[in-house]
Every structure is written in C-alpha cells, then in structure tokens.
C-alpha positions as CSV (number, residue, x, y, z in Angstrom):
1,M,70.7,83.2,111.5
2,S,69.2,83.1,107.7
3,F,69.7,80.3,105.3
4,R,71.7,83.1,102.9
5,L,74.0,84.4,106.0
6,S,74.9,80.8,106.7
7,V,75.9,80.5,103.3
8,A,77.7,83.7,103.4
9,T,79.5,82.6,106.4
10,A,80.8,78.9,105.0
11,L,81.9,81.3,101.6
12,V,83.7,83.8,103.8
13,R,85.3,80.3,105.7
14,I,86.3,79.0,102.6
15,N,87.7,82.2,101.1
16,R,90.2,82.6,104.4
17,A,91.4,79.0,103.8
18,R,93.2,80.1,100.2
19,P,96.6,80.9,99.9
20,K,96.3,85.1,99.5
21,S,98.8,86.4,96.9
22,S,101.1,89.4,98.0
23,E,99.6,92.0,95.8
24,R,98.2,94.3,96.9
25,T,96.1,96.4,94.3
26,P,92.7,98.4,95.0
27,A,89.7,97.1,93.3
28,P,88.5,99.4,90.7
29,V,85.2,101.1,91.2
30,S,82.4,98.7,89.6
31,K,80.6,98.8,86.6
32,R,77.5,99.4,88.2
33,L,78.9,102.3,89.9
34,V,80.5,103.9,86.9
35,E,77.1,103.2,85.6
36,Y,74.8,105.2,88.2
37,C,77.2,107.9,89.6
38,E,79.7,110.4,88.4
39,V,82.5,109.3,89.7
40,T,85.5,111.8,90.2
41,T,89.2,111.2,90.8
42,E,91.8,113.5,92.2
43,Q,95.1,113.7,93.8
44,I,95.1,115.1,97.6
45,N,98.6,114.7,99.7
46,G,99.8,112.2,97.5
47,C,96.8,110.2,97.8
48,E,93.8,109.0,95.3
49,V,90.6,110.2,96.5
50,I,87.6,109.7,94.8
51,T,83.9,110.8,95.0
52,L,80.9,108.9,93.8
53,T,77.9,111.4,93.2
54,P,74.6,109.5,91.7
55,R,73.4,110.8,88.3
56,T,69.6,111.1,89.4
57,H,68.1,111.8,92.6
58,S,71.1,113.1,94.9
59,T,70.2,114.0,98.1
60,G,72.5,116.5,99.1
61,I,73.9,114.0,101.9
62,E,77.7,113.6,102.2
63,L,79.5,110.8,103.6
64,V,83.2,110.5,103.9
65,Y,84.1,107.0,103.8
66,L,87.1,104.8,105.3
67,H,87.5,101.3,103.8
68,G,88.6,98.3,106.2
69,G,90.9,95.8,105.9
70,S,93.3,96.2,108.8
71,Y,95.4,99.0,107.7
72,I,97.4,96.8,105.6
73,H,94.9,95.8,102.6
74,P,93.6,98.1,100.0
75,I,89.6,98.7,99.0
76,S,87.9,95.0,97.4
77,S,85.3,94.3,95.0
78,F,83.2,94.2,98.7
79,H,83.7,97.7,99.8
80,W,82.3,99.0,96.3
81,N,79.3,96.9,96.5
82,L,78.4,98.0,99.9
83,L,79.2,102.1,99.1
84,E,76.6,101.1,95.9
85,A,74.4,100.2,98.3
86,I,74.3,102.9,100.8
87,I,73.9,105.2,97.3
88,R,70.9,103.7,96.0
89,R,69.2,104.0,99.2
90,T,69.7,107.4,100.3
91,G,70.7,109.4,97.3
92,A,74.3,110.3,98.9
93,T,77.4,111.5,97.6
94,I,80.7,109.3,98.8
95,T,83.9,110.3,99.2
96,V,86.4,107.4,99.6
97,P,90.3,108.6,100.1
98,M,92.8,105.7,99.5
99,Y,94.7,106.6,102.6
100,E,98.1,105.3,102.4
101,L,98.4,101.7,103.7
102,G,101.0,100.3,106.5
103,P,103.7,100.1,106.9
104,K,104.9,103.0,104.8
105,G,101.3,105.0,106.2
106,K,100.7,105.8,109.7
107,P,98.0,107.4,111.6
108,A,99.5,110.9,110.8
109,D,99.5,110.6,107.2
110,A,95.7,109.3,106.9
111,Y,94.8,112.1,109.4
112,A,96.3,114.5,107.5
113,L,94.6,113.3,104.4
114,L,91.5,113.6,106.0
115,D,92.1,117.2,107.3
116,V,91.9,118.2,103.8
117,V,88.9,115.6,102.4
118,H,86.7,116.8,105.3
119,A,87.0,120.1,104.8
120,K,86.5,120.1,100.9
121,V,83.9,118.1,101.5
122,V,82.1,120.5,104.1
123,E,82.7,123.3,101.7
124,R,81.1,121.8,99.1
125,A,78.1,120.6,101.3
126,D,77.8,124.6,101.9
127,G,77.9,124.3,106.0
128,G,78.4,120.7,106.4
129,N,75.3,119.8,108.7
130,R,74.5,117.0,106.3
131,V,78.2,115.4,105.8
132,F,78.9,112.0,108.0
133,L,81.9,110.0,108.8
134,G,82.1,106.4,107.9
135,G,83.8,103.2,107.6
136,D,84.4,99.6,108.3
137,S,87.0,97.4,110.1
138,A,89.9,99.8,110.4
139,G,88.2,102.1,108.4
140,G,85.5,102.4,111.3
141,G,88.0,103.1,113.7
142,L,89.9,105.4,111.5
143,A,86.8,107.1,111.2
144,L,86.2,107.4,115.0
145,G,89.4,108.7,115.3
146,Q,88.5,111.4,112.8
147,A,85.7,112.6,114.7
148,I,87.7,112.5,118.2
149,R,90.2,115.4,116.5
150,I,87.0,117.0,115.2
151,R,86.1,117.7,118.3
152,D,89.6,118.7,119.9
153,V,90.1,121.1,117.3
154,G,86.7,122.9,117.4
155,V,85.6,122.0,114.0
156,P,81.9,122.0,113.7
157,R,81.2,118.3,114.2
158,P,80.0,115.9,111.7
159,A,75.8,115.2,111.3
160,G,77.0,111.6,112.6
161,A,79.4,108.7,112.5
162,I,78.4,105.4,110.6
163,L,80.3,102.4,111.5
164,F,80.4,98.4,110.5
165,S,82.5,96.1,112.3
166,P,84.9,99.0,113.7
167,W,88.3,98.1,115.0
168,V,88.2,100.3,118.1
169,E,91.0,98.5,120.4
170,L,94.2,98.2,118.5
171,T,96.0,95.9,121.4
172,M,93.6,93.4,121.4
173,T,94.5,92.5,124.9
174,N,90.4,92.1,126.0
175,P,90.2,88.8,127.9
176,A,87.1,87.8,126.1
177,I,88.6,87.9,122.8
178,P,90.2,84.5,122.8
179,G,86.8,82.7,123.6
180,L,85.5,84.1,120.3
181,E,87.8,83.4,117.8
182,K,86.6,79.9,117.0
183,R,83.3,81.4,115.6
184,E,85.0,84.6,113.9
185,A,84.5,83.5,110.1
186,M,87.2,86.2,109.2
187,L,89.7,87.6,110.9
188,R,92.5,86.0,113.3
189,L,93.9,87.8,116.6
190,G,97.4,87.0,115.5
191,T,97.1,88.3,112.0
192,T,94.9,91.2,113.2
193,K,97.9,92.1,115.9
194,A,100.7,91.9,113.4
195,A,98.7,94.0,111.3
196,A,98.3,96.5,114.1
197,A,102.1,96.7,114.8
198,L,102.5,97.5,110.5
199,W,100.4,100.4,110.8
200,T,101.2,102.0,114.3
201,D,104.1,102.2,117.4
202,D,101.6,103.6,119.5
203,P,98.3,101.7,119.3
204,T,97.0,102.8,123.0
205,N,96.4,106.2,121.5
206,P,93.1,107.4,121.1
207,T,93.8,108.4,117.3
208,A,94.4,104.7,116.9
209,S,92.5,103.1,119.8
210,P,89.6,105.3,120.2
211,L,88.1,102.9,123.0
212,N,90.6,105.0,124.7
213,D,89.1,108.5,124.5
214,S,86.7,109.8,126.5
215,L,84.2,109.6,123.6
216,A,82.7,112.7,125.0
217,G,81.3,115.3,123.0
218,L,80.9,113.3,119.8
219,P,78.5,113.0,117.1
220,P,75.9,110.9,117.0
221,L,77.0,107.1,116.5
222,S,75.5,104.3,114.2
223,I,77.5,100.9,115.3
224,Y,76.4,98.0,113.2
225,Q,78.2,94.6,115.2
226,G,78.4,91.1,114.2
227,G,78.0,88.8,117.2
228,N,80.7,86.3,115.9
229,E,83.3,88.7,115.7
230,I,86.4,88.8,117.7
231,L,86.1,92.5,117.7
232,L,82.6,92.4,119.7
233,P,84.1,92.8,123.0
234,D,85.7,96.0,122.5
235,V,83.1,97.4,120.8
236,D,80.5,96.4,123.3
237,A,82.6,98.2,125.8
238,L,82.7,101.5,123.7
239,V,79.0,101.5,123.2
240,T,79.0,101.4,127.1
241,K,81.9,104.0,127.5
242,A,80.2,106.4,125.0
243,R,76.9,106.5,126.4
244,A,78.2,107.1,129.9
245,A,79.7,109.7,128.5
246,G,76.7,111.1,127.1
247,T,77.3,110.4,123.2
248,S,74.1,109.2,121.4
249,V,74.8,106.3,120.2
250,H,72.7,103.5,117.8
251,Y,74.1,99.9,118.7
252,W,72.6,97.1,115.6
253,L,73.9,93.5,116.8
254,A,73.2,90.6,114.8
255,P,74.1,88.1,117.0
256,K,75.2,85.7,114.4
257,A,76.9,87.4,111.8
258,F,80.5,87.8,110.8
259,H,82.8,90.7,109.8
260,V,81.4,93.2,107.9
261,W,78.3,91.2,107.2
262,V,76.8,94.1,105.7
263,A,79.1,93.8,102.4
264,L,77.4,90.8,101.6
265,G,74.0,92.8,100.7
266,W,72.2,89.8,99.3
267,T,71.7,88.4,103.0
268,P,68.7,89.4,104.8
269,E,70.6,90.2,107.4
270,A,72.1,93.0,105.6
271,K,69.2,93.8,103.8
272,A,67.9,95.0,107.1
273,A,71.1,96.5,108.3
274,L,71.3,98.7,105.2
275,D,67.6,100.2,105.5
276,D,68.5,101.3,108.9
277,V,71.6,102.7,107.8
278,A,69.4,104.4,104.8
279,E,67.2,105.9,107.8
280,R,70.4,107.0,109.7
281,L,71.5,109.2,106.9
282,T,68.3,110.5,105.8
283,H,66.9,111.0,109.3
284,P,69.9,112.0,111.4
285,D,69.5,112.9,115.2
C-alpha cells in the first residue's frame, strides 16, 4: 500500500465517523468540468440527465455512468472528480442519469430511465459500437443490471461495462463478509443491508443482484475492486461465475484498497487503475 493510499484510508475512516446530515442534495458539476466540458442537462422521466462532452479532443466514445451511494445517497463531488479523470484520459462523452433514489425510487423506475437514456446515447453514437455502461458501488450494480436487461431484450449490447467496486448482491449474506468488516474503511454491513431494503423488496432478483443472473452473453466487463471491502466476496464470486459462463472479465484487484478508491485520483493506486480504464475504453475487446 502506498503512503498516499494509507493517508486516504485514514481520511475515509475519519469522515465515516463524523455525524451525517440528513440532507440529500446532489453535488453540482465541478467548476473544472464546466471549464473542460460542454455541460447539457435535460429531463427524462422526471429525472435530470447530465451530459459532459469535452470541448476539445472528443473521441466519440460514449459512457453512460451511474453514480453510487447505496441507492439512497445522491451524487457527490468525488464522483465528478472521478468522471473528470476519465474524460481527460479518454476524450469520452459521459452521460449521468440522476435516477430516483430509494425509498421513493425503485429498480423499475431506474431501468425505465436507463432504457430511454441508452437509446438516446446509441442514436447519438450512430450505432452504438463505442457505447459503454459504467458505475461505482450501487451504480455499478445498476449498470450491470442494465447490461443484463439489454441482453434479454435483444438490443445490441454495449461495447463493455466499467465497474468500480460494484454492489452485485444485495442480501449481503455471503459468510465471508463479516470477516472483512474490520478492514472496511467506508461501508458497514448493517447500514448497507438497511439501504438495500429501502431500494427493493426483491433483493434476489438479478436486476437488483446481478450475481444471481447466469452472467452469460454479457459485454466485456472491467471490474476495479478493493481488497479491503465487504463487497469483495460477492465480486470475486461474480468474476468466477461470469468467466465460467463465457463472459470476458478484466479484473483489477487492489489488495489494500478501500471502497471505490479510484475516486481519490491522487493516490498511485487510483492513477494506475484509471490509466487502465482509459485503455479499456479506447481499445475495447
């Protein structure tokens, strides 16, 4: 573990211990992104959808990105920083749907929004051969669920999916999880399970818990996972199952990293992973 990752882990632990505000206000697009990108906003199915297009060096790559937050927390400044890092490395246009959060929002609402968003992005991309899905944590699970749905309805599949510490099994009953909780700097098993209950009353459905799908016939998956996460056992299981089903999986494991460490791009571990993300987006399988 690098010194910077050690410092980042300590800061994450301190932040987790602080009292949390009940206010749930999405972080605005950062000033740096506003300067670097053309930012457009539209309303789809009653939800805000933000598209970030680099003003120069646009490559035509399209990424539909779902932010994490246990399905109950809005987008944060860390998410915008992560997306900026991806855009600067790839020239990608990134579309960010602000799906309705639980307990009001449910998976069916999110997928209805994503269907419209994905269709618009594919149309803009003139065929969609360079359209990717992506997300972190809960957003990573949602992105993978959307890939499953696209497969099942016969729509041309995305070029790939970029998943950061994805939440792939909402019941959190894997017996290996409790043993990782002391090492986890961000998530707690009890609060994570409580958030899942606010999001869905059917946590075993594959569109809520993609680990329960066959995982066959999916686009290439690129998964970036921290070794000190309570989500690790289920992600390990998903990688094994997907590969056995014939789905291509690129698995980047940072052994000492915390949940969605890639969002702190000033650590060497995050920089290396983001450089790899750029390779996956610009040279897909």
